[in-house]
C-alpha positions as CSV (number, residue, x, y, z in Angstrom):
1,M,0.0,0.0,0.0
2,E,1.6,3.2,-1.1
3,N,0.9,6.6,0.5
4,T,1.6,9.6,-1.7
5,V,1.4,13.3,-1.0
6,S,-1.3,14.4,-3.4
7,E,-1.7,18.1,-2.4
8,P,1.4,19.6,-0.7
9,E,-0.4,22.9,-0.1
10,A,-2.9,21.2,2.2
11,V,-0.1,20.2,4.7
12,P,2.5,22.6,6.1
13,E,6.1,21.5,5.4
14,S,6.7,21.0,9.1
15,D,3.9,18.4,9.3
16,I,5.2,16.3,6.3
17,R,6.1,12.8,7.5
18,F,7.4,10.1,5.2
19,P,6.9,6.5,6.3
20,I,10.1,4.5,6.9
21,V,10.5,1.7,4.4
22,L,13.4,-0.8,4.6
23,R,15.7,1.3,6.7
24,G,14.9,4.7,5.1
25,Y,12.1,6.6,3.4
26,D,10.0,5.5,0.4
27,R,12.0,6.9,-2.4
28,R,9.0,7.2,-4.8
29,Q,7.0,9.2,-2.2
30,V,9.9,11.5,-1.5
31,D,10.5,12.1,-5.2
32,E,6.8,12.7,-5.7
33,Y,6.7,15.2,-2.9
34,V,9.8,17.1,-4.2
35,R,8.2,17.1,-7.7
36,L,5.0,18.6,-6.3
37,A,6.9,21.1,-4.2
38,E,8.9,22.2,-7.2
39,K,5.7,22.7,-9.2
40,R,4.3,24.8,-6.4
41,V,7.4,26.9,-6.3
42,D,7.1,27.4,-10.1
43,R,3.5,28.5,-9.8
44,H,4.4,31.0,-7.1
45,E,7.3,32.3,-9.1
46,K,5.0,32.8,-12.2
47,A,2.5,34.6,-10.0
48,R,5.2,36.8,-8.6
49,R,6.4,37.7,-12.1
50,V,2.8,38.5,-13.2
51,A,2.4,40.7,-10.1
52,E,5.6,42.5,-10.9
53,R,4.5,43.1,-14.5
54,R,1.1,44.5,-13.2
55,L,2.9,46.6,-10.7
56,A,5.2,47.9,-13.4
57,K,2.2,48.8,-15.6
58,A,0.5,50.5,-12.6
59,Q,3.6,52.6,-11.9
60,V,3.7,54.2,-15.3
61,P,3.1,57.8,-14.6
62,A,-0.2,59.2,-15.8
63,P,0.1,62.1,-18.1
64,R,-0.5,65.3,-16.3
65,A,-3.4,67.3,-17.4
66,P,-3.3,71.0,-16.8
67,E,-5.1,71.8,-13.6
68,P,-7.9,74.2,-13.8
69,D,-7.5,77.2,-11.5
70,G,-10.1,76.0,-9.0
71,A,-8.9,72.4,-8.9
72,A,-5.5,72.9,-7.2
73,G,-6.7,71.0,-4.2
74,L,-7.9,68.1,-6.3
75,G,-4.5,67.7,-7.9
76,R,-2.8,67.4,-4.5
77,R,-5.4,64.8,-3.4
78,I,-4.7,62.7,-6.6
79,E,-1.0,63.0,-6.0
80,K,-1.5,61.7,-2.4
81,I,-3.6,58.8,-3.7
82,L,-0.9,57.9,-6.2
83,Q,1.8,58.0,-3.5
84,V,-0.3,55.7,-1.3
85,A,-0.9,53.3,-4.3
86,K,2.8,53.3,-5.1
87,S,3.6,52.5,-1.5
88,E,1.1,49.7,-1.3
89,A,2.3,48.3,-4.6
90,A,5.9,48.3,-3.3
91,E,4.7,46.5,-0.1
92,I,2.8,43.9,-2.2
93,K,5.9,43.4,-4.4
94,E,8.2,43.0,-1.4
95,Q,5.7,40.5,0.2
96,A,5.5,38.5,-3.0
97,R,9.4,38.5,-3.3
98,K,9.7,37.3,0.3
99,E,7.0,34.6,-0.2
100,S,8.8,33.3,-3.3
101,E,12.1,33.3,-1.5
102,E,10.6,31.3,1.4
103,L,9.0,28.8,-1.0
104,L,12.2,28.4,-2.9
105,A,14.1,27.9,0.4
106,A,11.6,25.3,1.6
107,A,11.7,23.5,-1.7
108,E,15.5,23.5,-1.6
109,K,15.5,22.2,2.0
110,T,13.0,19.5,1.0
111,A,15.1,18.5,-2.0
112,A,18.2,18.4,0.2
113,E,16.4,16.2,2.8
114,A,15.2,13.9,0.1
115,Q,18.7,13.6,-1.3
116,R,20.1,12.8,2.2
117,A,17.3,10.2,2.7
118,R,18.1,8.7,-0.7
119,E,21.9,8.5,0.2
120,E,21.2,7.0,3.6
121,T,18.9,4.4,2.0
122,E,21.6,3.6,-0.6
123,R,24.3,3.3,2.1
124,A,22.1,1.0,4.2
125,A,21.3,-1.2,1.1
126,E,25.0,-1.4,0.3
127,Q,25.9,-2.4,3.8
128,E,23.1,-5.0,3.9
129,A,24.3,-6.4,0.5
130,Q,27.8,-6.6,1.8
131,L,26.6,-8.4,4.9
132,I,24.6,-10.9,2.8
133,I,27.6,-11.5,0.5
134,S,29.9,-12.0,3.5
135,R,27.5,-14.5,5.1
136,A,27.1,-16.4,1.8
137,E,30.9,-16.6,1.4
138,E,31.2,-17.9,5.0
139,E,28.5,-20.5,4.4
140,A,30.1,-21.6,1.1
141,A,33.5,-22.0,2.9
142,A,31.8,-24.1,5.6
143,I,30.1,-26.2,3.0
144,R,33.4,-26.8,1.2
145,A,35.1,-27.7,4.4
146,A,32.4,-30.2,5.3
147,H,32.5,-31.6,1.8
148,Q,36.3,-32.2,2.0
149,A,35.8,-33.8,5.4
150,V,33.2,-36.2,4.0
151,L,35.4,-37.0,1.0
152,S,38.3,-37.7,3.3
153,Q,36.2,-40.1,5.5
154,L,34.8,-41.8,2.4
155,S,38.4,-42.3,1.1
156,H,39.4,-43.9,4.5
157,I,36.4,-46.1,4.4
158,A,37.1,-47.2,0.8
159,D,40.7,-48.0,1.8
160,G,39.5,-50.0,4.7
161,V,36.9,-51.9,2.6
162,E,39.6,-52.6,0.0
163,E,42.0,-53.9,2.7
164,L,39.2,-56.1,4.1
165,R,38.3,-57.4,0.7
166,I,41.9,-58.3,0.0
167,R,42.3,-59.9,3.4
168,Y,39.1,-62.0,3.2
169,A,39.8,-63.0,-0.4
170,G,43.1,-64.4,0.7
171,E,41.6,-66.2,3.7
172,A,38.8,-67.7,1.5
173,G,41.5,-68.9,-1.0
174,A,43.5,-70.5,1.9
175,E,40.5,-72.4,3.1
176,A,39.8,-73.6,-0.4
177,G,43.3,-75.0,-0.6
178,D,44.7,-72.2,-2.7
179,P,48.5,-72.3,-2.5
180,A,48.7,-68.5,-2.7
181,E,49.8,-66.8,0.4
182,P,47.2,-64.4,1.7
183,E,48.4,-60.8,2.4
184,T,48.5,-60.0,6.0
185,V,47.0,-56.8,7.3
186,D,48.1,-55.6,10.7
187,S,45.1,-53.5,11.4
188,V,42.1,-52.1,9.6
189,P,41.8,-48.3,9.9
190,S,38.7,-47.2,11.6
191,P,36.6,-44.6,9.9
192,A,37.5,-41.1,11.2
């Protein structure tokens, strides 16, 4: 059963938890989360650029019309409104810049964490593989040693059987009146 992060905007970055899978994180889930975080950063970067273009268009000075004699106060009020609008636009631009920097930093942090998790998982897998190989080599050496011991015992048994066959063949020939001298065997080796 695979859990994936389907909507990264629904969960704050500090609440993201990846399940531990075989001594590490689920690599596909981390990759999916990083991919979604990068898309989110791209969306916010595009929105920031659009906001900057709108702001740039809004900051184009309006052509000044000559003020009528009685409208001197109206011109000052319009000028104050424009100053407030420029100030608010600058604040919005700064806020958008800060948000995009924060999102980019969060995405970079998440990518770095995912990379560290991937490296840890790879190191753990490598260590486990080395351990399995080492154990297999030890088991193979033990099997070879046991095989050699069995072959050695079988060789001793075969030698003993051959000596007994020769000995009993000679005794059977002597009982039948065979003039051939039977070979004498001092002792029969016992199987080791």
